[in-house]
N, CA, C and O atoms as a GROMACS GRO file, in nm:
protein
  608
    1MET      N    1   0.082  -0.110   0.001
    1MET     CA    2   0.005   0.002   0.002
    1MET      C    3   0.087   0.129   0.001
    1MET      O    4   0.204   0.126   0.040
    2GLY      N    5   0.034   0.232  -0.039
    2GLY     CA    6   0.118   0.352  -0.059
    2GLY      C    7   0.118   0.444   0.055
    2GLY      O    8   0.049   0.423   0.154
    3THR      N    9   0.193   0.542   0.040
    3THR     CA   10   0.208   0.643   0.145
    3THR      C   11   0.082   0.730   0.142
    3THR      O   12   0.029   0.767   0.037
    4LEU      N   13   0.038   0.758   0.261
    4LEU     CA   14  -0.089   0.838   0.262
    4LEU      C   15  -0.038   0.987   0.287
    4LEU      O   16   0.026   1.019   0.387
    5ILE      N   17  -0.069   1.070   0.191
    5ILE     CA   18  -0.040   1.216   0.206
    5ILE      C   19  -0.160   1.295   0.226
    5ILE      O   20  -0.265   1.264   0.169
    6THR      N   21  -0.151   1.400   0.305
    6THR     CA   22  -0.267   1.491   0.324
    6THR      C   23  -0.275   1.583   0.225
    6THR      O   24  -0.178   1.658   0.208
    7PRO      N   25  -0.382   1.593   0.146
    7PRO     CA   26  -0.390   1.686   0.038
    7PRO      C   27  -0.424   1.832   0.096
    7PRO      O   28  -0.478   1.843   0.206
    8ASN      N   29  -0.393   1.930   0.027
    8ASN     CA   30  -0.439   2.059   0.056
    8ASN      C   31  -0.551   2.090  -0.044
    8ASN      O   32  -0.528   2.156  -0.145
    9LEU      N   33  -0.666   2.045  -0.016
    9LEU     CA   34  -0.774   2.053  -0.113
    9LEU      C   35  -0.826   2.196  -0.148
    9LEU      O   36  -0.894   2.218  -0.248
   10GLY      N   37  -0.790   2.289  -0.060
   10GLY     CA   38  -0.828   2.424  -0.074
   10GLY      C   39  -0.745   2.491  -0.189
   10GLY      O   40  -0.799   2.573  -0.264
   11ILE      N   41  -0.623   2.457  -0.201
   11ILE     CA   42  -0.528   2.511  -0.303
   11ILE      C   43  -0.468   2.385  -0.364
   11ILE      O   44  -0.404   2.301  -0.300
   12LYS      N   45  -0.497   2.381  -0.505
   12LYS     CA   46  -0.446   2.258  -0.580
   12LYS      C   47  -0.292   2.283  -0.593
   12LYS      O   48  -0.248   2.389  -0.639
   13GLN      N   49  -0.216   2.182  -0.553
   13GLN     CA   50  -0.070   2.187  -0.564
   13GLN      C   51  -0.026   2.125  -0.706
   13GLN      O   52  -0.094   2.046  -0.770
   14VAL      N   53   0.094   2.174  -0.742
   14VAL     CA   54   0.152   2.128  -0.873
   14VAL      C   55   0.149   1.975  -0.858
   14VAL      O   56   0.183   1.924  -0.752
   15GLY      N   57   0.111   1.904  -0.960
   15GLY     CA   58   0.123   1.764  -0.974
   15GLY      C   59   0.007   1.698  -0.901
   15GLY      O   60  -0.005   1.576  -0.915
   16GLN      N   61  -0.078   1.764  -0.826
   16GLN     CA   62  -0.180   1.700  -0.746
   16GLN      C   63  -0.306   1.687  -0.842
   16GLN      O   64  -0.353   1.782  -0.904
   17VAL      N   65  -0.354   1.557  -0.845
   17VAL     CA   66  -0.473   1.536  -0.929
   17VAL      C   67  -0.584   1.497  -0.837
   17VAL      O   68  -0.572   1.409  -0.752
   18ILE      N   69  -0.702   1.574  -0.859
   18ILE     CA   70  -0.822   1.550  -0.778
   18ILE      C   71  -0.930   1.500  -0.872
   18ILE      O   72  -0.941   1.549  -0.984
   19ALA      N   73  -1.013   1.403  -0.827
   19ALA     CA   74  -1.108   1.339  -0.922
   19ALA      C   75  -1.245   1.332  -0.846
   19ALA      O   76  -1.248   1.338  -0.723
   20THR      N   77  -1.346   1.319  -0.912
   20THR     CA   78  -1.482   1.292  -0.854
   20THR      C   79  -1.515   1.146  -0.885
   20THR      O   80  -1.510   1.107  -1.002
   21ILE      N   81  -1.548   1.069  -0.792
   21ILE     CA   82  -1.590   0.924  -0.810
   21ILE      C   83  -1.729   0.910  -0.752
   21ILE      O   84  -1.778   0.988  -0.671
   22HIS      N   85  -1.789   0.795  -0.806
   22HIS     CA   86  -1.913   0.747  -0.751
   22HIS      C   87  -1.899   0.610  -0.692
   22HIS      O   88  -1.854   0.518  -0.760
   23VAL      N   89  -1.936   0.593  -0.570
   23VAL     CA   90  -1.920   0.455  -0.510
   23VAL      C   91  -2.050   0.411  -0.463
   23VAL      O   92  -2.128   0.489  -0.408
   24THR      N   93  -2.077   0.275  -0.484
   24THR     CA   94  -2.201   0.218  -0.457
   24THR      C   95  -2.178   0.080  -0.398
   24THR      O   96  -2.081   0.013  -0.436
   25ASN      N   97  -2.261   0.038  -0.311
   25ASN     CA   98  -2.258  -0.093  -0.245
   25ASN      C   99  -2.307  -0.197  -0.352
   25ASN      O  100  -2.426  -0.201  -0.385
   26ARG      N  101  -2.220  -0.272  -0.400
   26ARG     CA  102  -2.248  -0.366  -0.514
   26ARG      C  103  -2.346  -0.480  -0.472
   26ARG      O  104  -2.420  -0.532  -0.556
   27ILE      N  105  -2.345  -0.516  -0.352
   27ILE     CA  106  -2.441  -0.613  -0.298
   27ILE      C  107  -2.579  -0.552  -0.306
   27ILE      O  108  -2.671  -0.621  -0.350
   28ASP      N  109  -2.603  -0.428  -0.267
   28ASP     CA  110  -2.726  -0.363  -0.285
   28ASP      C  111  -2.773  -0.353  -0.433
   28ASP      O  112  -2.891  -0.370  -0.464
   29GLN      N  113  -2.671  -0.325  -0.526
   29GLN     CA  114  -2.708  -0.321  -0.669
   29GLN      C  115  -2.773  -0.459  -0.718
   29GLN      O  116  -2.869  -0.465  -0.795
   30VAL      N  117  -2.707  -0.566  -0.665
   30VAL     CA  118  -2.757  -0.699  -0.716
   30VAL      C  119  -2.888  -0.733  -0.651
   30VAL      O  120  -2.978  -0.788  -0.714
   31LEU      N  121  -2.898  -0.699  -0.525
   31LEU     CA  122  -3.036  -0.712  -0.449
   31LEU      C  123  -3.147  -0.638  -0.528
   31LEU      O  124  -3.254  -0.696  -0.549
   32ALA      N  125  -3.126  -0.508  -0.574
   32ALA     CA  126  -3.221  -0.438  -0.643
   32ALA      C  127  -3.245  -0.497  -0.780
   32ALA      O  128  -3.361  -0.507  -0.822
   33GLN      N  129  -3.145  -0.536  -0.851
   33GLN     CA  130  -3.161  -0.599  -0.984
   33GLN      C  131  -3.251  -0.733  -0.979
   33GLN      O  132  -3.319  -0.771  -1.074
   34ARG      N  133  -3.242  -0.794  -0.863
   34ARG     CA  134  -3.324  -0.916  -0.849
   34ARG      C  135  -3.457  -0.898  -0.784
   34ARG      O  136  -3.533  -0.992  -0.763
   35GLY      N  137  -3.481  -0.773  -0.752
   35GLY     CA  138  -3.615  -0.730  -0.690
   35GLY      C  139  -3.628  -0.748  -0.537
   35GLY      O  140  -3.739  -0.742  -0.485
   36PHE      N  141  -3.524  -0.769  -0.467
   36PHE     CA  142  -3.524  -0.788  -0.323
   36PHE      C  143  -3.546  -0.653  -0.248
   36PHE      O  144  -3.613  -0.644  -0.144
   37ILE      N  145  -3.483  -0.550  -0.310
   37ILE     CA  146  -3.492  -0.412  -0.258
   37ILE      C  147  -3.524  -0.320  -0.365
   37ILE      O  148  -3.503  -0.357  -0.481
   38SER      N  149  -3.576  -0.199  -0.340
   38SER     CA  150  -3.598  -0.104  -0.426
   38SER      C  151  -3.477  -0.022  -0.475
   38SER      O  152  -3.384  -0.006  -0.396
   39ALA      N  153  -3.471   0.030  -0.599
   39ALA     CA  154  -3.352   0.106  -0.637
   39ALA      C  155  -3.316   0.212  -0.550
   39ALA      O  156  -3.199   0.246  -0.539
   40GLU      N  157  -3.425   0.277  -0.476
   40GLU     CA  158  -3.400   0.378  -0.386
   40GLU      C  159  -3.315   0.334  -0.265
   40GLU      O  160  -3.247   0.416  -0.203
   41GLU      N  161  -3.321   0.207  -0.233
   41GLU     CA  162  -3.247   0.145  -0.119
   41GLU      C  163  -3.095   0.119  -0.147
   41GLU      O  164  -3.018   0.088  -0.056
   42VAL      N  165  -3.059   0.132  -0.263
   42VAL     CA  166  -2.922   0.109  -0.301
   42VAL      C  167  -2.833   0.222  -0.242
   42VAL      O  168  -2.851   0.338  -0.277
   43ARG      N  169  -2.745   0.189  -0.158
   43ARG     CA  170  -2.652   0.285  -0.090
   43ARG      C  171  -2.551   0.328  -0.186
   43ARG      O  172  -2.483   0.245  -0.246
   44SER      N  173  -2.538   0.455  -0.203
   44SER     CA  174  -2.445   0.511  -0.305
   44SER      C  175  -2.408   0.650  -0.266
   44SER      O  176  -2.476   0.717  -0.188
   45CYS      N  177  -2.298   0.693  -0.323
   45CYS     CA  178  -2.265   0.845  -0.303
   45CYS      C  179  -2.158   0.883  -0.392
   45CYS      O  180  -2.074   0.801  -0.427
   46ALA      N  181  -2.157   1.015  -0.435
   46ALA     CA  182  -2.055   1.081  -0.516
   46ALA      C  183  -1.958   1.143  -0.415
   46ALA      O  184  -1.997   1.204  -0.316
   47LEU      N  185  -1.830   1.123  -0.447
   47LEU     CA  186  -1.721   1.183  -0.374
   47LEU      C  187  -1.641   1.283  -0.452
   47LEU      O  188  -1.578   1.246  -0.550
   48ASP      N  189  -1.641   1.403  -0.414
   48ASP     CA  190  -1.562   1.502  -0.482
   48ASP      C  191  -1.421   1.508  -0.404
   48ASP      O  192  -1.409   1.456  -0.294
   49ASP      N  193  -1.321   1.573  -0.465
   49ASP     CA  194  -1.191   1.598  -0.391
   49ASP      C  195  -1.122   1.464  -0.353
   49ASP      O  196  -1.060   1.454  -0.247
   50VAL      N  197  -1.134   1.370  -0.435
   50VAL     CA  198  -1.068   1.242  -0.417
   50VAL      C  199  -0.929   1.252  -0.465
   50VAL      O  200  -0.904   1.276  -0.583
   51LEU      N  201  -0.833   1.233  -0.370
   51LEU     CA  202  -0.693   1.247  -0.422
   51LEU      C  203  -0.643   1.124  -0.508
   51LEU      O  204  -0.653   1.011  -0.462
   52VAL      N  205  -0.592   1.146  -0.629
   52VAL     CA  206  -0.535   1.040  -0.712
   52VAL      C  207  -0.392   1.024  -0.656
   52VAL      O  208  -0.307   1.114  -0.664
   53ASP      N  209  -0.371   0.900  -0.599
   53ASP     CA  210  -0.244   0.880  -0.534
   53ASP      C  211  -0.175   0.764  -0.597
   53ASP      O  212  -0.216   0.650  -0.574
   54THR      N  213  -0.069   0.784  -0.677
   54THR     CA  214   0.002   0.686  -0.744
   54THR      C  215   0.094   0.602  -0.639
   54THR      O  216   0.155   0.501  -0.675
   55GLY      N  217   0.098   0.649  -0.519
   55GLY     CA  218   0.172   0.574  -0.423
   55GLY      C  219   0.086   0.483  -0.345
   55GLY      O  220   0.138   0.404  -0.265
   56ALA      N  221  -0.048   0.488  -0.366
   56ALA     CA  222  -0.142   0.392  -0.312
   56ALA      C  223  -0.179   0.284  -0.404
   56ALA      O  224  -0.189   0.305  -0.525
   57THR      N  225  -0.199   0.166  -0.349
   57THR     CA  226  -0.230   0.043  -0.432
   57THR      C  227  -0.377   0.042  -0.476
   57THR      O  228  -0.407   0.016  -0.592
   58MET      N  229  -0.464   0.068  -0.386
   58MET     CA  230  -0.609   0.036  -0.401
   58MET      C  231  -0.688   0.165  -0.367
   58MET      O  232  -0.635   0.270  -0.331
   59LEU      N  233  -0.822   0.144  -0.383
   59LEU     CA  234  -0.913   0.247  -0.349
   59LEU      C  235  -0.917   0.251  -0.194
   59LEU      O  236  -0.926   0.146  -0.130
   60CYS      N  237  -0.910   0.368  -0.137
   60CYS     CA  238  -0.905   0.390   0.008
   60CYS      C  239  -1.018   0.477   0.043
   60CYS      O  240  -1.026   0.587  -0.012
   61LEU      N  241  -1.114   0.439   0.135
   61LEU     CA  242  -1.226   0.515   0.161
   61LEU      C  243  -1.219   0.548   0.308
   61LEU      O  244  -1.164   0.466   0.382
   62PRO      N  245  -1.272   0.663   0.358
   62PRO     CA  246  -1.285   0.696   0.497
   62PRO      C  247  -1.389   0.594   0.567
   62PRO      O  248  -1.479   0.540   0.503
   63ALA      N  249  -1.371   0.578   0.683
   63ALA     CA  250  -1.456   0.491   0.768
   63ALA      C  251  -1.592   0.533   0.758
   63ALA      O  252  -1.679   0.446   0.747
   64ALA      N  253  -1.627   0.665   0.760
   64ALA     CA  254  -1.771   0.710   0.754
   64ALA      C  255  -1.836   0.676   0.625
   64ALA      O  256  -1.955   0.645   0.624
   65ILE      N  257  -1.764   0.679   0.512
   65ILE     CA  258  -1.816   0.638   0.384
   65ILE      C  259  -1.844   0.494   0.376
   65ILE      O  260  -1.947   0.454   0.321
   66ILE      N  261  -1.756   0.412   0.429
   66ILE     CA  262  -1.766   0.267   0.432
   66ILE      C  263  -1.890   0.235   0.517
   66ILE      O  264  -1.966   0.146   0.478
   67SER      N  265  -1.914   0.301   0.630
   67SER     CA  266  -2.033   0.277   0.703
   67SER      C  267  -2.160   0.317   0.642
   67SER      O  268  -2.261   0.248   0.650
   68GLN      N  269  -2.153   0.442   0.573
   68GLN     CA  270  -2.278   0.486   0.494
   68GLN      C  271  -2.309   0.399   0.388
   68GLN      O  272  -2.427   0.390   0.351
   69LEU      N  273  -2.216   0.328   0.329
   69LEU     CA  274  -2.244   0.234   0.215
   69LEU      C  275  -2.285   0.098   0.262
   69LEU      O  276  -2.347   0.021   0.189
   70GLY      N  277  -2.245   0.065   0.396
   70GLY     CA  278  -2.282  -0.067   0.452
   70GLY      C  279  -2.194  -0.168   0.384
   70GLY      O  280  -2.243  -0.275   0.346
   71LEU      N  281  -2.072  -0.142   0.368
   71LEU     CA  282  -1.985  -0.248   0.300
   71LEU      C  283  -1.954  -0.355   0.408
   71LEU      O  284  -1.954  -0.332   0.529
   72VAL      N  285  -1.926  -0.477   0.350
   72VAL     CA  286  -1.885  -0.590   0.434
   72VAL      C  287  -1.736  -0.603   0.443
   72VAL      O  288  -1.664  -0.591   0.344
   73GLN      N  289  -1.689  -0.629   0.566
   73GLN     CA  290  -1.548  -0.640   0.578
   73GLN      C  291  -1.503  -0.776   0.522
   73GLN      O  292  -1.572  -0.876   0.541
   74GLY      N  293  -1.392  -0.780   0.454
   74GLY     CA  294  -1.344  -0.899   0.389
   74GLY      C  295  -1.214  -0.952   0.444
   74GLY      O  296  -1.172  -1.065   0.417
   75GLY      N  297  -1.150  -0.864   0.524
   75GLY     CA  298  -1.031  -0.915   0.583
   75GLY      C  299  -0.949  -0.804   0.640
   75GLY      O  300  -1.001  -0.694   0.656
   76GLU      N  301  -0.818  -0.828   0.674
   76GLU     CA  302  -0.726  -0.729   0.734
   76GLU      C  303  -0.598  -0.748   0.669
   76GLU      O  304  -0.570  -0.857   0.619
   77ALA      N  305  -0.511  -0.640   0.666
   77ALA     CA  306  -0.389  -0.647   0.601
   77ALA      C  307  -0.295  -0.546   0.668
   77ALA      O  308  -0.340  -0.442   0.718
   78ASN      N  309  -0.179  -0.573   0.670
   78ASN     CA  310  -0.081  -0.466   0.710
   78ASN      C  311  -0.064  -0.369   0.604
   78ASN      O  312  -0.047  -0.406   0.488
   79VAL      N  313  -0.066  -0.236   0.641
   79VAL     CA  314  -0.059  -0.124   0.536
   79VAL      C  315   0.053  -0.032   0.578
   79VAL      O  316   0.068   0.010   0.692
   80GLU      N  317   0.140  -0.001   0.462
   80GLU     CA  318   0.250   0.094   0.485
   80GLU      C  319   0.194   0.234   0.463
   80GLU      O  320   0.135   0.270   0.361
   81THR      N  321   0.219   0.312   0.576
   81THR     CA  322   0.173   0.448   0.576
   81THR      C  323   0.300   0.546   0.620
   81THR      O  324   0.410   0.498   0.646
   82THR      N  325   0.277   0.672   0.623
   82THR     CA  326   0.386   0.760   0.664
   82THR      C  327   0.430   0.726   0.812
   82THR      O  328   0.546   0.743   0.849
   83ALA      N  329   0.336   0.680   0.891
   83ALA     CA  330   0.359   0.644   1.031
   83ALA      C  331   0.412   0.509   1.050
   83ALA      O  332   0.426   0.467   1.165
   84GLY      N  333   0.444   0.434   0.941
   84GLY     CA  334   0.495   0.295   0.944
   84GLY      C  335   0.386   0.197   0.916
   84GLY      O  336   0.273   0.234   0.885
   85VAL      N  337   0.418   0.076   0.927
   85VAL     CA  338   0.332  -0.039   0.895
   85VAL      C  339   0.222  -0.056   1.009
   85VAL      O  340   0.251  -0.075   1.127
   86GLN      N  341   0.093  -0.046   0.960
   86GLN     CA  342  -0.021  -0.050   1.052
   86GLN      C  343  -0.124  -0.143   1.011
   86GLN      O  344  -0.138  -0.163   0.890
   87PRO      N  345  -0.201  -0.204   1.097
   87PRO     CA  346  -0.309  -0.296   1.054
   87PRO      C  347  -0.418  -0.208   0.982
   87PRO      O  348  -0.440  -0.092   1.017
   88GLY      N  349  -0.485  -0.269   0.880
   88GLY     CA  350  -0.587  -0.199   0.811
   88GLY      C  351  -0.706  -0.304   0.785
   88GLY      O  352  -0.685  -0.425   0.784
   89ARG      N  353  -0.825  -0.250   0.765
   89ARG     CA  354  -0.933  -0.341   0.728
   89ARG      C  355  -0.962  -0.326   0.584
   89ARG      O  356  -0.958  -0.214   0.531
   90ILE      N  357  -0.992  -0.432   0.519
   90ILE     CA  358  -1.034  -0.441   0.376
   90ILE      C  359  -1.181  -0.465   0.365
   90ILE      O  360  -1.236  -0.553   0.432
   91PHE      N  361  -1.248  -0.388   0.280
   91PHE     CA  362  -1.387  -0.402   0.259
   91PHE      C  363  -1.422  -0.445   0.119
   91PHE      O  364  -1.358  -0.395   0.027
   92ARG      N  365  -1.518  -0.534   0.095
   92ARG     CA  366  -1.547  -0.586  -0.034
   92ARG      C  367  -1.673  -0.518  -0.110
   92ARG      O  368  -1.763  -0.452  -0.057
   93ASP      N  369  -1.658  -0.548  -0.242
   93ASP     CA  370  -1.784  -0.514  -0.322
   93ASP      C  371  -1.821  -0.364  -0.330
   93ASP      O  372  -1.934  -0.323  -0.304
   94VAL      N  373  -1.718  -0.286  -0.366
   94VAL     CA  374  -1.749  -0.141  -0.391
   94VAL      C  375  -1.751  -0.129  -0.542
   94VAL      O  376  -1.654  -0.162  -0.610
   95SER      N  377  -1.863  -0.081  -0.593
   95SER     CA  378  -1.893  -0.048  -0.725
   95SER      C  379  -1.829   0.089  -0.754
   95SER      O  380  -1.884   0.184  -0.698
   96LEU      N  381  -1.736   0.112  -0.821
   96LEU     CA  382  -1.662   0.233  -0.848
   96LEU      C  383  -1.688   0.282  -0.983
   96LEU      O  384  -1.661   0.210  -1.078
   97ARG      N  385  -1.739   0.405  -1.000
   97ARG     CA  386  -1.766   0.467  -1.138
   97ARG      C  387  -1.687   0.589  -1.140
   97ARG      O  388  -1.688   0.667  -1.044
   98ILE      N  389  -1.618   0.610  -1.250
   98ILE     CA  390  -1.546   0.737  -1.276
   98ILE      C  391  -1.564   0.758  -1.426
   98ILE      O  392  -1.514   0.685  -1.512
   99GLY      N  393  -1.638   0.867  -1.451
   99GLY     CA  394  -1.690   0.898  -1.584
   99GLY      C  395  -1.779   0.790  -1.636
   99GLY      O  396  -1.883   0.764  -1.575
  100GLU      N  397  -1.749   0.726  -1.741
  100GLU     CA  398  -1.820   0.621  -1.803
  100GLU      C  399  -1.759   0.483  -1.764
  100GLU      O  400  -1.812   0.378  -1.800
  101ARG      N  401  -1.654   0.486  -1.695
  101ARG     CA  402  -1.587   0.352  -1.655
  101ARG      C  403  -1.630   0.311  -1.521
  101ARG      O  404  -1.647   0.391  -1.429
  102GLN      N  405  -1.650   0.170  -1.511
  102GLN     CA  406  -1.708   0.122  -1.384
  102GLN      C  407  -1.642  -0.011  -1.357
  102GLN      O  408  -1.608  -0.083  -1.451
  103GLY      N  409  -1.624  -0.044  -1.235
  103GLY     CA  410  -1.574  -0.175  -1.192
  103GLY      C  411  -1.604  -0.199  -1.046
  103GLY      O  412  -1.648  -0.108  -0.975
  104THR      N  413  -1.581  -0.321  -1.000
  104THR     CA  414  -1.605  -0.358  -0.866
  104THR      C  415  -1.471  -0.391  -0.797
  104THR      O  416  -1.391  -0.468  -0.850
  105PHE      N  417  -1.446  -0.329  -0.675
  105PHE     CA  418  -1.316  -0.335  -0.615
  105PHE      C  419  -1.330  -0.359  -0.470
  105PHE      O  420  -1.440  -0.345  -0.415
  106ASP      N  421  -1.224  -0.394  -0.407
  106ASP     CA  422  -1.204  -0.399  -0.262
  106ASP      C  423  -1.164  -0.259  -0.225
  106ASP      O  424  -1.123  -0.185  -0.314
  107CYS      N  425  -1.172  -0.219  -0.102
  107CYS     CA  426  -1.129  -0.092  -0.064
  107CYS      C  427  -1.062  -0.104   0.076
  107CYS      O  428  -1.102  -0.189   0.155
  108LEU      N  429  -0.966  -0.023   0.108
  108LEU     CA  430  -0.904  -0.008   0.233
  108LEU      C  431  -0.964   0.107   0.320
  108LEU      O  432  -0.983   0.220   0.274
  109GLU      N  433  -0.992   0.072   0.444
  109GLU     CA  434  -1.051   0.177   0.540
  109GLU      C  435  -0.951   0.275   0.578
  109GLU      O  436  -0.842   0.236   0.622
  110LEU      N  437  -0.980   0.408   0.565
  110LEU     CA  438  -0.894   0.508   0.626
  110LEU      C  439  -0.967   0.556   0.752
  110LEU      O  440  -1.082   0.598   0.751
  111THR      N  441  -0.885   0.548   0.862
  111THR     CA  442  -0.944   0.588   0.992
  111THR      C  443  -0.882   0.715   1.024
  111THR      O  444  -0.943   0.778   1.110
  112GLU      N  445  -0.776   0.770   0.979
  112GLU     CA  446  -0.710   0.887   1.023
  112GLU      C  447  -0.754   1.013   0.945
  112GLU      O  448  -0.742   1.124   0.995
  113VAL      N  449  -0.807   0.994   0.819
  113VAL     CA  450  -0.831   1.106   0.728
  113VAL      C  451  -0.982   1.095   0.687
  113VAL      O  452  -1.045   0.989   0.700
  114LYS      N  453  -1.033   1.203   0.640
  114LYS     CA  454  -1.166   1.216   0.596
  114LYS      C  455  -1.190   1.221   0.449
  114LYS      O  456  -1.302   1.246   0.403
  115TYR      N  457  -1.086   1.198   0.374
  115TYR     CA  458  -1.092   1.204   0.231
  115TYR      C  459  -1.056   1.073   0.172
  115TYR      O  460  -0.994   0.992   0.242
  116ALA      N  461  -1.089   1.044   0.049
  116ALA     CA  462  -1.067   0.911  -0.014
  116ALA      C  463  -0.942   0.935  -0.112
  116ALA      O  464  -0.912   1.044  -0.162
  117LEU      N  465  -0.877   0.819  -0.131
  117LEU     CA  466  -0.768   0.801  -0.220
  117LEU      C  467  -0.801   0.699  -0.329
  117LEU      O  468  -0.858   0.593  -0.303
  118LEU      N  469  -0.764   0.736  -0.454
  118LEU     CA  470  -0.778   0.650  -0.563
  118LEU      C  471  -0.634   0.606  -0.604
  118LEU      O  472  -0.552   0.685  -0.653
  119GLY      N  473  -0.611   0.477  -0.581
  119GLY     CA  474  -0.481   0.412  -0.601
  119GLY      C  475  -0.469   0.365  -0.754
  119GLY      O  476  -0.555   0.384  -0.839
  120VAL      N  477  -0.340   0.297  -0.772
  120VAL     CA  478  -0.310   0.265  -0.914
  120VAL      C  479  -0.392   0.142  -0.961
  120VAL      O  480  -0.427   0.136  -1.079
  121THR      N  481  -0.425   0.042  -0.874
  121THR     CA  482  -0.495  -0.071  -0.926
  121THR      C  483  -0.631  -0.040  -0.993
  121THR      O  484  -0.654  -0.086  -1.105
  122PRO      N  485  -0.722   0.036  -0.928
  122PRO     CA  486  -0.841   0.063  -0.989
  122PRO      C  487  -0.818   0.150  -1.123
  122PRO      O  488  -0.885   0.130  -1.224
  123MET      N  489  -0.722   0.244  -1.116
  123MET     CA  490  -0.691   0.332  -1.231
  123MET      C  491  -0.651   0.238  -1.351
  123MET      O  492  -0.701   0.254  -1.462
  124GLU      N  493  -0.566   0.148  -1.326
  124GLU     CA  494  -0.514   0.059  -1.430
  124GLU      C  495  -0.627  -0.023  -1.490
  124GLU      O  496  -0.645  -0.028  -1.612
  125ILE      N  497  -0.700  -0.084  -1.404
  125ILE     CA  498  -0.815  -0.169  -1.443
  125ILE      C  499  -0.921  -0.093  -1.525
  125ILE      O  500  -0.982  -0.147  -1.617
  126LEU      N  501  -0.940   0.040  -1.488
  126LEU     CA  502  -1.047   0.126  -1.554
  126LEU      C  503  -0.985   0.192  -1.671
  126LEU      O  504  -1.060   0.258  -1.743
  127GLY      N  505  -0.858   0.184  -1.699
  127GLY     CA  506  -0.795   0.249  -1.814
  127GLY      C  507  -0.783   0.403  -1.783
  127GLY      O  508  -0.818   0.486  -1.866
  128LEU      N  509  -0.736   0.436  -1.670
  128LEU     CA  510  -0.714   0.583  -1.633
  128LEU      C  511  -0.571   0.610  -1.599
  128LEU      O  512  -0.504   0.520  -1.548
  129GLU      N  513  -0.524   0.720  -1.623
  129GLU     CA  514  -0.398   0.773  -1.580
  129GLU      C  515  -0.397   0.926  -1.542
  129GLU      O  516  -0.465   1.009  -1.602
  130PRO      N  517  -0.318   0.954  -1.440
  130PRO     CA  518  -0.325   1.100  -1.400
  130PRO      C  519  -0.242   1.187  -1.506
  130PRO      O  520  -0.133   1.152  -1.552
  131ASP      N  521  -0.305   1.297  -1.535
  131ASP     CA  522  -0.250   1.386  -1.615
  131ASP      C  523  -0.204   1.501  -1.524
  131ASP      O  524  -0.283   1.588  -1.488
  132LEU      N  525  -0.078   1.499  -1.489
  132LEU     CA  526  -0.024   1.590  -1.391
  132LEU      C  527  -0.022   1.734  -1.434
  132LEU      O  528  -0.040   1.826  -1.354
  133GLN      N  529  -0.001   1.753  -1.565
  133GLN     CA  530   0.005   1.894  -1.618
  133GLN      C  531  -0.137   1.955  -1.605
  133GLN      O  532  -0.151   2.070  -1.564
  134ASN      N  533  -0.240   1.878  -1.638
  134ASN     CA  534  -0.377   1.960  -1.631
  134ASN      C  535  -0.452   1.912  -1.501
  134ASN      O  536  -0.568   1.947  -1.479
  135ARG      N  537  -0.383   1.832  -1.418
  135ARG     CA  538  -0.443   1.799  -1.284
  135ARG      C  539  -0.574   1.729  -1.292
  135ARG      O  540  -0.664   1.758  -1.214
  136LYS      N  541  -0.587   1.636  -1.386
  136LYS     CA  542  -0.717   1.560  -1.399
  136LYS      C  543  -0.675   1.414  -1.441
  136LYS      O  544  -0.559   1.386  -1.473
  137LEU      N  545  -0.777   1.326  -1.440
  137LEU     CA  546  -0.753   1.189  -1.489
  137LEU      C  547  -0.782   1.193  -1.645
  137LEU      O  548  -0.874   1.258  -1.695
  138ARG      N  549  -0.695   1.120  -1.711
  138ARG     CA  550  -0.711   1.097  -1.849
  138ARG      C  551  -0.756   0.956  -1.881
  138ARG      O  552  -0.702   0.856  -1.833
  139MET      N  553  -0.857   0.953  -1.965
  139MET     CA  554  -0.914   0.814  -2.012
  139MET      C  555  -0.823   0.769  -2.126
  139MET      O  556  -0.787   0.840  -2.219
  140LEU      N  557  -0.789   0.634  -2.106
  140LEU     CA  558  -0.720   0.567  -2.216
  140LEU      C  559  -0.810   0.482  -2.290
  140LEU      O  560  -0.909   0.438  -2.232
  141PRO      N  561  -0.788   0.450  -2.414
  141PRO     CA  562  -0.670   0.493  -2.488
  141PRO      C  563  -0.688   0.637  -2.543
  141PRO      O  564  -0.797   0.693  -2.532
  142MET      N  565  -0.584   0.696  -2.601
  142MET     CA  566  -0.584   0.826  -2.648
  142MET      C  567  -0.655   0.840  -2.791
  142MET      O  568  -0.683   0.950  -2.839
  143ASN      N  569  -0.681   0.721  -2.853
  143ASN     CA  570  -0.750   0.726  -2.991
  143ASN      C  571  -0.835   0.606  -3.000
  143ASN      O  572  -0.828   0.513  -2.920
  144SER      N  573  -0.914   0.613  -3.099
  144SER     CA  574  -1.019   0.507  -3.115
  144SER      C  575  -0.958   0.374  -3.177
  144SER      O  576  -1.031   0.275  -3.190
  145GLU      N  577  -0.829   0.372  -3.214
  145GLU     CA  578  -0.773   0.258  -3.274
  145GLU      C  579  -0.691   0.171  -3.161
  145GLU      O  580  -0.622   0.074  -3.193
  146GLN      N  581  -0.704   0.212  -3.039
  146GLN     CA  582  -0.628   0.139  -2.932
  146GLN      C  583  -0.739   0.103  -2.830
  146GLN      O  584  -0.855   0.142  -2.836
  147THR      N  585  -0.686   0.020  -2.733
  147THR     CA  586  -0.782  -0.010  -2.626
  147THR      C  587  -0.684  -0.027  -2.498
  147THR      O  588  -0.566  -0.061  -2.510
  148TYR      N  589  -0.745   0.000  -2.377
  148TYR     CA  590  -0.672  -0.015  -2.253
  148TYR      C  591  -0.682  -0.161  -2.200
  148TYR      O  592  -0.619  -0.196  -2.100
  149LEU      N  593  -0.766  -0.247  -2.272
  149LEU     CA  594  -0.781  -0.386  -2.220
  149LEU      C  595  -0.698  -0.467  -2.313
  149LEU      O  596  -0.684  -0.444  -2.433
  150SER      N  597  -0.639  -0.574  -2.239
  150SER     CA  598  -0.556  -0.679  -2.323
  150SER      C  599  -0.573  -0.811  -2.252
  150SER      O  600  -0.603  -0.826  -2.134
  151ILE      N  601  -0.550  -0.904  -2.343
  151ILE     CA  602  -0.549  -1.045  -2.301
  151ILE      C  603  -0.430  -1.126  -2.366
  151ILE      O  604  -0.448  -1.227  -2.435
  152LEU      N  605  -0.309  -1.073  -2.336
  152LEU     CA  606  -0.197  -1.122  -2.404
  152LEU      C  607  -0.146  -1.242  -2.330
  152LEU      O  608  -0.047  -1.302  -2.371
   0.00000   0.00000   0.00000
């Protein structure tokens, strides 16, 4: 896992990329698709000011957001942070949408900070990369003759 840095979200710093993401409880989505709950009962939220962190491996969500989404804990892992290696909780089945791209991921619970981090694994799987010059996420591929998916 990557180093957790505290973003200064009031003033965008050089090289700092901030994104808006949509996170949903995937289990709720399945239950709604099968008619067990209504679409209105699906727990979901949009998060602005998500720090794109190429030093982080996975999606990292604050404990309050994990609780709001009702995510299920799937395990624990040691996490490398600026304070050293610490235990962390992993939660399952987060449907992550960024723009038109969507996937289901595990997430790491953040207990010390109130903002989310977008790590390299979900970016790679969704075909996204940070554009440091313009401080935004860039959708891959850059032209219609390429794809970000491969089965080599």
